[in-house]
C-alpha positions in Angstrom: 0.0 0.1 -0.1 1.3 3.4 -1.0 2.1 5.8 1.8 0.9 9.3 0.9 3.0 12.3 1.6 1.4 15.2 3.5 1.4 18.6 1.7 0.0 21.6 3.7 -1.1 24.7 1.9 -1.5 28.2 3.4 -3.5 30.5 1.3 -3.3 34.1 1.7 -5.0 37.0 -0.1 -2.7 36.8 -3.1 -3.9 33.2 -3.7 -7.2 34.7 -4.6 -5.9 37.4 -6.8 -6.2 35.5 -10.1 -9.9 35.0 -9.8 -12.3 37.5 -11.5 -13.6 40.2 -9.2 -11.5 39.1 -6.1 -10.9 42.2 -4.1 -7.5 43.2 -2.9 -6.7 44.5 0.5 -6.7 47.9 -0.9 -10.1 47.3 -2.6 -11.6 46.1 0.6 -10.2 49.0 2.5 -11.7 51.5 -0.2 -15.0 49.7 -0.1 -15.7 49.7 3.8 -14.7 53.5 3.9 -17.9 54.0 2.0 -20.5 52.1 3.7 -22.7 52.6 6.9 -24.2 55.9 8.1 -23.2 59.4 6.9 -22.3 62.7 8.5 -23.2 65.2 6.1 -21.8 64.2 2.6 -19.3 61.8 3.9 -19.4 58.4 5.5 -18.6 58.3 9.1 -16.2 55.3 8.7 -14.4 57.5 6.2 -13.8 60.2 8.8 -12.5 57.7 11.2 -10.1 56.2 8.7 -8.8 59.5 7.9 -8.3 60.5 11.6 -6.0 57.6 12.3 -4.4 57.3 8.8 -3.3 61.0 8.7 0.3 60.4 10.1 0.9 56.9 8.4 2.1 56.5 5.0 3.6 53.7 2.5 3.3 50.1 3.5 2.2 50.9 7.0 -0.7 52.7 5.9 -4.2 51.8 7.6 -6.1 49.0 5.8 -9.6 47.5 6.4 -7.9 45.3 9.3 -6.6 48.1 11.1 -9.7 50.1 10.8 -11.6 47.1 12.2 -9.2 47.1 15.2 -9.7 50.8 15.8 -13.5 50.3 16.0 -13.1 47.2 18.4 -10.8 49.4 20.6 -13.6 51.9 20.5 -16.2 49.4 21.7 -14.0 48.6 24.6 -13.1 52.1 25.4 -16.7 53.4 25.7 -18.0 50.2 27.3 -15.7 50.8 30.3 -18.5 53.0 31.8 -16.2 55.0 33.9 -13.9 52.2 34.7 -10.3 52.3 33.7 -10.2 51.5 29.8 -8.2 48.6 28.8 -6.6 50.5 25.9 -4.2 53.2 25.5 -5.7 56.7 26.4 -3.1 58.2 23.8 -5.4 56.5 21.1 -8.8 57.7 22.3 -9.8 60.4 24.6 -13.4 61.1 25.6 -12.9 64.9 25.7 -11.9 64.9 22.0 -14.8 66.7 20.3 -14.3 64.5 17.1 -16.1 61.7 18.9 -19.0 63.9 19.8 -19.4 65.1 16.1 -19.1 61.5 14.8 -21.3 59.3 17.1 -24.8 59.0 15.6 -27.4 58.2 18.3 -30.3 58.1 15.7 -28.3 55.5 13.9 -28.0 53.5 17.0 -31.8 53.5 17.6 -32.6 52.6 14.0 -30.0 49.7 14.2 -31.5 48.4 17.5 -34.8 47.7 15.6 -33.2 45.3 13.2 -32.4 41.6 13.8 -29.0 42.1 15.1 -28.6 39.4 17.8 -30.5 39.9 21.1 -27.2 39.6 23.0 -26.4 43.2 21.5 -29.7 44.6 22.0 -30.1 43.5 25.8 -26.6 44.0 26.6 -25.7 46.9 29.2 -23.5 48.5 26.7 -24.0 52.4 26.6 -25.0 54.1 23.5 -21.7 55.2 22.6 -20.3 51.5 22.7 -23.4 50.2 20.7 -22.8 52.9 18.1 -19.5 51.3 17.5 -20.7 47.7 17.6 -23.4 48.5 14.9 -20.7 50.4 12.8 -18.5 47.3 13.0 -21.4 45.0 12.2 -22.0 47.1 8.8 -18.3 46.5 7.9 -18.5 42.7 8.5 -21.8 42.7 6.3 -20.0 44.6 3.7 -17.0 42.3 3.6 -19.2 39.2 3.3 -21.2 40.8 0.6 -18.0 41.5 -1.4 -16.5 38.2 -0.9 -19.7 36.7 -2.2 -19.5 38.6 -5.4 -16.4 36.4 -6.6 -16.2 33.5 -4.1 -19.8 32.4 -4.0 -20.5 28.6 -4.7 -23.3 26.3 -3.7 -25.5 23.6 -5.4 -27.5 26.4 -7.2 -25.0 29.0 -8.2 -21.4 29.7 -8.6 -19.7 33.1 -9.2 -16.5 31.2 -9.5 -17.6 29.4 -12.7 -17.3 32.3 -15.0 -15.9 32.8 -18.4 -13.1 34.9 -17.1 -12.0 32.2 -14.7 -12.0 29.2 -17.1 -8.2 29.1 -17.5 -7.3 29.7 -13.8 -9.9 27.1 -12.7 -8.5 24.6 -15.2 -5.0 25.1 -14.0 -5.8 25.0 -10.4 -8.1 21.9 -10.8 -5.5 19.9 -12.7 -2.7 20.8 -10.1 -4.7 19.8 -7.2 -5.7 16.4 -9.1 -2.3 15.5 -9.9 -0.9 16.2 -6.4 -3.6 14.4 -4.7 -2.4 11.1 -6.3 0.5 10.9 -3.9 -0.4 13.4 -1.1 -3.0 14.2 1.3 -3.9 17.9 0.6 -4.3 19.8 3.9 -5.5 23.1 2.9 -5.6 26.1 5.2 -7.0 29.3 3.9 -7.0 32.8 5.3 -9.6 33.8 2.6 -13.3 34.1 3.2 -14.3 32.5 -0.3 -15.4 29.0 -1.5 -12.9 28.9 -4.4 -11.1 25.7 -3.3 -14.3 24.1 -2.6 -15.2 24.7 -6.2 -12.1 23.4 -7.5 -12.3 20.1 -5.5 -16.0 19.8 -6.7 -14.9 20.1 -10.3 -12.1 17.8 -9.9 -14.2 15.2 -8.0 -11.8 15.3 -5.0 -13.3 14.6 -1.5 -12.3 16.8 1.2 -13.3 17.4 5.0 -14.3 21.1 5.8 -14.8 20.5 9.6 -18.6 20.2 9.6 -20.8 17.1 9.8 -21.4 16.7 6.2 -19.3 15.1 3.5 -20.7 17.7 0.9 -18.5 20.4 -0.2 -21.2 22.8 0.3 -24.8 22.4 1.9 -27.1 21.2 -0.8 -30.4 22.8 0.4 -31.3 26.5 1.1 -32.2 25.6 4.9 -29.1 23.4 5.5 -27.1 24.3 8.5 -23.9 21.9 8.9 -22.6 21.7 12.4 -18.9 21.8 13.5 -17.5 18.3 13.9 -14.5 19.4 16.4 -13.5 15.9 17.2 -12.8 14.8 13.6 -11.0 18.2 13.0 -8.6 17.3 15.9 -8.1 13.5 15.2 -8.4 12.8 11.4 -5.4 13.7 9.4 -5.2 11.2 6.8 -7.6 12.8 4.4 -7.9 16.0 2.2 -9.3 19.0 4.2 -10.2 22.6 3.5 -10.2 24.6 6.7 -10.8 28.5 6.8 -8.6 29.6 9.7 -10.3 33.0 9.7 -13.8 32.0 8.8 -15.9 32.1 5.4 -18.5 34.3 4.0 -21.0 31.2 3.8 -20.5 30.4 7.5 -23.4 31.6 9.8 -24.3 31.9 13.4 -27.1 30.1 15.0 -29.0 32.4 17.4 -29.2 30.4 20.7 -27.4 32.7 22.9 -29.8 32.5 25.8 -27.1 31.7 28.5 -24.5 34.2 27.1 -22.7 31.3 25.6 -21.0 32.0 22.3 -23.4 31.1 19.5 -22.7 28.0 17.3 -21.1 28.7 14.0 -22.5 26.6 11.0 -21.7 26.1 7.4 -24.7 27.4 5.5 -26.0 27.7 1.9 -25.7 31.4 1.1 -23.8 32.9 3.9 -24.6 36.2 5.7 -24.9 38.8 2.9 -28.1 40.3 4.1 -28.2 43.4 6.1 -30.5 41.8 8.8 -28.4 38.8 9.6 -27.6 38.4 13.5 -24.2 39.1 15.1 -23.3 38.3 18.6 -21.7 40.1 21.4 -19.2 38.0 23.5 -16.7 38.6 26.2 -13.5 36.5 25.8 -11.9 38.5 28.6 -13.4 40.6 31.3 -14.6 44.1 30.4 -13.5 43.4 26.7 -16.4 42.9 24.5 -16.0 41.5 21.1 -18.4 41.2 18.2 -18.6 37.6 17.1 -19.1 37.1 13.4 -18.5 34.4 10.9 -15.2 35.9 9.7 -12.2 36.8 11.7 -10.4 40.2 10.9 -8.8 43.0 12.7 -6.0 42.5 15.4 -8.1 40.4 17.8 -7.7 37.3 15.9 -6.0 35.4 18.7 -8.9 36.2 21.0 -11.3 34.9 18.5 -9.4 31.7 17.6 -10.3 30.4 21.0 -13.9 29.9 19.7 -15.0 26.8 17.8 -14.2 25.8 15.1 -11.3 28.4 14.8 -9.5 26.9 17.8 -9.6 23.3 16.4 -8.8 24.3 12.9 -5.8 26.3 14.4 -4.8 23.3 16.4 -5.0 21.1 13.3 -2.8 23.6 11.4 -0.1 23.2 14.1 -0.2 19.4 14.0 -0.2 19.4 10.1 2.8 21.7 9.9 4.8 19.7 12.3 4.2 16.4 10.4 4.2 17.8 6.8 6.6 16.8 3.9 6.1 20.1 2.3 4.4 23.5 3.4 3.4 25.5 0.3 2.6 29.2 1.2 0.7 31.1 -1.4 -0.1 35.0 -1.5 0.6 35.2 2.1 2.6 38.4 3.4 3.3 37.3 6.8 1.2 39.7 8.7 -0.2 37.3 11.2 2.0 36.6 14.1 0.2 33.5 15.4 0.3 32.0 12.0 4.1 32.8 11.5 4.9 31.3 14.9 3.0 28.1 14.1 5.1 27.8 10.8 8.5 28.6 12.5 8.0 26.2 15.4 6.9 23.6 12.9 10.0 24.0 10.8 12.3 23.9 13.8 10.8 20.8 14.9 10.5 19.2 11.5 13.7 20.4 9.7 13.3 18.2 6.7 10.1 19.8 5.7 10.2 21.6 2.4 9.0 25.2 2.4 7.7 26.7 -0.9 6.5 30.3 -0.9 4.7 31.8 -3.9 4.5 35.5 -3.9 3.3 37.8 -6.6 5.3 40.7 -5.2 8.6 41.9 -6.7 11.5 41.6 -4.3 13.9 44.1 -5.9 15.6 44.8 -2.5 15.1 41.4 -0.8 12.5 42.9 1.7 10.1 40.0 1.2 12.8 37.5 1.5 14.0 39.1 4.8 10.4 39.2 6.0 9.8 35.4 5.1 13.0 34.5 6.8 12.5 36.4 9.8 9.1 35.0 10.4 9.8 31.4 9.7 13.5 31.0 10.3 14.6 33.9 12.3 17.8 33.9 10.4 19.7 35.5 7.6 19.6 34.9 3.9 23.3 34.3 3.3 22.9 30.9 1.7 20.1 31.8 -0.8 20.7 31.4 -4.4 18.9 33.5 -7.0 17.3 31.9 -9.9 14.9 32.6 -12.7 12.0 34.2 -10.6 13.1 32.2 -7.6 15.5 32.3 -4.5 16.4 29.2 -2.9 18.2 27.7 0.0 19.6 24.1 -0.2 20.5 24.0 3.5 17.1 25.5 4.7 15.1 23.2 2.0 13.3 26.5 1.0 12.4 27.9 -2.2 10.6 31.2 -3.0 9.0 31.9 -6.5 8.3 35.6 -7.1 5.2 34.9 -9.3 1.5 35.0 -9.3 -0.1 31.6 -8.5 -1.3 31.3 -12.1 2.2 31.6 -13.4 3.5 29.2 -10.9 0.8 26.6 -12.1 1.5 27.0 -15.7 5.2 26.3 -15.1 4.5 23.5 -12.6 2.0 21.6 -14.9 4.4 21.8 -17.8 7.0 20.2 -16.0 4.7 17.4 -14.8 
């Protein structure tokens, strides 16, 4: 009996860029600056963005994740209700008249009448904190909607199966099909779409997604697939598709009667409508967080303690420690908890091959330094430059400076 190898994939935002209408980080940032309530002729979120982005430039400029982090800190700051806030007073000050001009109490009253989860409506948060909760909810709703425009797939419809995607779909499908003959494909995505599910469906490849169904997507409109946490933590000799930061098509069951975090399920359409429920939770004392079907912002580590994020993160850790190869596609190494998992795994599993595919140019070696620091914490003195590549024999690592489509074209020609 042939023993299959274990190939672990980590898919970042760059892995989705070849698909038609897939938004970049810049696109999502621009989009969410222009949603929600207005103050005069401009959106309130845009005012907040400009306030905190004013003294930032270049690669460190504020993006949608940083904006989400600011709103989460606003929620925590105003929910303190006279107690000492848990965040830095240099960031927020109640006496700053900017906030008096921005907080819209009519928006709070209007939002309170929607189907946003009862845990928000009946919470003891003051009106200021609720304003930022509802503002943040509008951002999550907007992101879900934007992801669905390109990454929607179920038994009834598919945005992925479009004429513009014919070639990239073929390349990726053939690539996974060929690789699956000798490998368990352990796919961990940081994206919120269903692109990989569609590719596996077209290729006829089975894959476990972490829920109690063998179907790659729910078949019926009302289906709600529950998390199978035991299988996530114990079954490794099979293909998997796990979303470490959630998915547009996940939903939250409204059953939070005992203030227990609501159950995340895999649903048919996903939460793209404006009246879908969100839940307020407290992972730490006096630190309210808005629970949603996707994880973004800089409170990811707190949210990964929830099911199924916790179990999928644990599986990623185990898989990386056992992998024959880790293939990292379009990931900018911006998540410390992800980087640390890879670094620890490579240290414990030194024979594991690391393959990075990045569409970014590396004219000054900045990306190479970033990759090495995050997964090796060492220098690049033994890397040899090739055609669109840099590789280290001693570290068993190759970096391809290509878009994923270009890498797939080259790889399939060589097969």
